[in-house]
N, C-alpha and C positions, 0 to 999 in steps of 0.2 A: 220176088225177093225185095225186101225193104231197101229203099235208097239210103245209102249211108249219109249221115250228117257230118260235115266237116267244118270246123270253125277256124277263125283266124289263128295262125300258128298251131292249128289242131288243138285248140283249147276247149272245144265244145264238150260240155258235160264233165269238165275237169273240176273236181270239188275241192274247195278250200274253206275251212271254217271262218265265219265272220268274227273278227276280233274288234270289238268296239273301241274307237278312238286310237287305233294303232297309227303311230307316226311313221314317216318314211325312214327306212333303214339308214343308220349311220355306222360307218366302219371305223374301227379302232385297232391299234396294236398295243400301245401302252395306255394305261389308264390316265384320263384327264377329266376335268370337271364338266366337259361337254357331255359326258355320259349322263349327267343329271338332267339334261335338256331334252332327252328323247326316251321313249319306252321301247325302242326297237334297235338292238345293237348287234353288230357283226364284229367278232373278235378274231383276228387273223394272226396266229402266233405259231404256226408250224415252222420248223427250222428253215424251210425254203422261202418263207415269207420275209425273213430278215435280210437286211443288206449284208454284204460280205464282211464288213468291218465290225459287225455286232459281236461282242464277246459273249462267251458262255455265261459269264457272271451276270452281264446285263440281261440276257434272256431269262435267267433264273429270277432276277429281281422283278422283271415285268410279270412273270408267272406268279410269283408270290404276292405281288400287289393286287393282282386280279383276284386271287383266292381270298385275300383279306377283305376286298371291297364287295364282291358279288353278294354275299349273304345280306348285306345292308341295302341293296338296290331294290327296295320293295316296289318301285314304280315300273320296273321292267316287265313288259308283257311278252316280248319275243327275244330270244337269245339264239344267235347263229354262231357256233363256235368251231373255228377251223384250228384245231389243236389236238395233239395226241393225248387224250384225257386219261389220267391215271385214276386210281380209286379215290384218293383224297380229293382231287379236283371234282370228280363226279358227285361225291357226297356233298361237297360244298354247293354245287349248282342246285342240288335238290333242296337246299334251304331257301331258295328264291320262290316263296310260296305263291306269288302272284303271276308266275309264268303261265302263259297260255300256249306258247309255241316254243319248242326246243328242238334245235337241229345240231347234232354233234357229228363231225366229219370222220373222226377216227378215235379208237379207244382200245386199251389193253385190259380193261377191267373184266372181272368175272362175276361180280355181284351188283345187280341193279336194284336191290330191294329198297334203297332209300328213295327211289322214284315215287313210291306211294305217298310221299309228302306233297307232291305237286298235284293237289286236288283240283286245281283249275285248268289243268293241261287239256287243251283241245287238239293239238297237233304235235306229233313226235316223229322225228326223223333221225334214225341211227344208221350210220354207214361205217363199214370196216371195223366192227367190234370183233376183233380177231380171236379173242379168247372166250367170248360169252357163250355159255351153253344153256342157261336157264332164263326164259323170259316170263316165268310165272308171275313175277311182281306186276307186270303190265295189266293183269286182270283187275287190279285195284283202282285203275284209272277210269272212274265212272263217267267223266266228261269227255273222254277221248273220241274224236270224230275222224281224225286222219292219222294214219300210221304208215310209216315207210321203214323197212329194214333191208339194207342192202349189204352185200359182200360180208356177211356174218355167217360163215359156213359151219361153225361148230354148234350153233343153236340146235338143240335136240328135241324141242317141243313146240315147233311152229304151230301145230294143230290147236294149241290153246287159244290162239288168236280168234278162233271161231266162237269163243265165249264172250268176246267184247262186243256186245249187241249194239252199242252206240256208234260203231264205225260206219262212216259214209264213204270213206276213201281208204283203200288198202294197196300198198305196193310191197311186194316181196320179190327179191331177185338176188342174183349173184354179182359178178363183176363184168360190166359192159366192156371194159377196156382190155381185160386179160386175153380173150373173153372166157368167162367161165360161168355156166349156169348154176343157179341154186336148184337142187333136186328135192321136190316135195313128194311125199308118198302118195297123196291123194288130194282131190279137191273136196271130198266129202266133209271133212271137219269144218269147212267154211260155209256150209249151206245154211247155217242158222243166222248169218249176218243179214238180217231182213231189211236193214236200212241202207245197205251198201249201194252206192250210186256209181262208183268208179273203182275198177280193179286193174292194176298194172302188174302183169307177170311177164313183161317183155324179156326178162333174163332169168326165167324159171322154167323147169321141166317137171312134168307130172309122171311119176314112175308107173302108176297103174294104167295110164293112157285112157282113163275114163273122164270125158269132159262133160258129160251130161249133167253133173251136179250144178253146172252154171245155170241151168234152167230153173233151179230152186231160188236163185237170187232175183226175185221178181222186180225189184226196183233198179237193178243194174242198168245203167244207160251207156256206160263207156267201158270197153274191154280192150286192153293192149296186151297182146300175146302172140307169140310166133309158133304156137304149137303145130306140129306136123300131124295131119290126119287126112283121111280120104275126103275129097271134095264134097261128096254127098253128106257126110257127117257134119262137115262145117256148115254147109247150106242148111241142114236140118236145124242146127243150133241157132243160126242167124234168123231163120224164119219162124221158129217156134218160140223164141224168147219174147216175152211180152213187151219189153221196153228197150232192149239193146239196139243202139242206133249209131254209135260212134266209136272211134278208136281203131287201132291198127287191125284188130281181128275182123272188123267189119269193112274197113276201107281198102284193104289190100287184096288183090287177086293172087292167091298163092299158086294157082295153076300156071298163070302167065308170068308170075314173078314181077309184077308191077302193080301200081295203084289202079283201081278201077276207073273206068272212063268217067271223066267229069270231076274226079277227086284231085284237089290240090292239097298236098300234105303240108307244105310250107307256103305261107302267103306273107309277103313282105309287109311290114307295118308302114 
């Protein structure tokens, strides 16, 4: 059996797209001119993020100002948004045509078709899209290299992701904290992801329990998954895969319920 490779804080073979000239992230709640000094912003405007004395009127004013300003922030390359995004807010974000990374923490929208405007998008992270059913518009993102969709249980066509041939990193899962797994019918629809390096299904279950399609992902180096299977089947996949070498699937001894000898999952910086 191949010796598992484990990196600092278990980041070996974790893939993240290169974003040229990306500044260090700056955090904001209300808009101010310092936004113009960075191309990497984190906006934190969930209700729980405000001080207890902040009025509903003030929260709405902050929300409206961001919606007014965002379409004109053409220098922004990365947007991390901790906000319960409605349809209007989402469509406004999709006017930021130079975005290369977009991370949205929560949303109630049902239509993501305007995302096709983000032609430079390399990384997309969607979490808690509680009403989203159709992700077909993602097929138009020709530059997308990294995709994560979590706790979005109503999506009915996850299999379409297998058509995004540019992907090098993919994370699909449910809710880690509930906990509640996302249930996918099969791994077969994802076998055409020939460039995939990293696959995270730590909080996902496969209904047909056929895990051999993993062997079709020839470039896959890291796999994080807690799938329950016979030890012989797991060892077969680990040994027969041409490049798999890191991640929980490789580093954990599921029989002994502990990490394999010599493996340190967390290493202090």
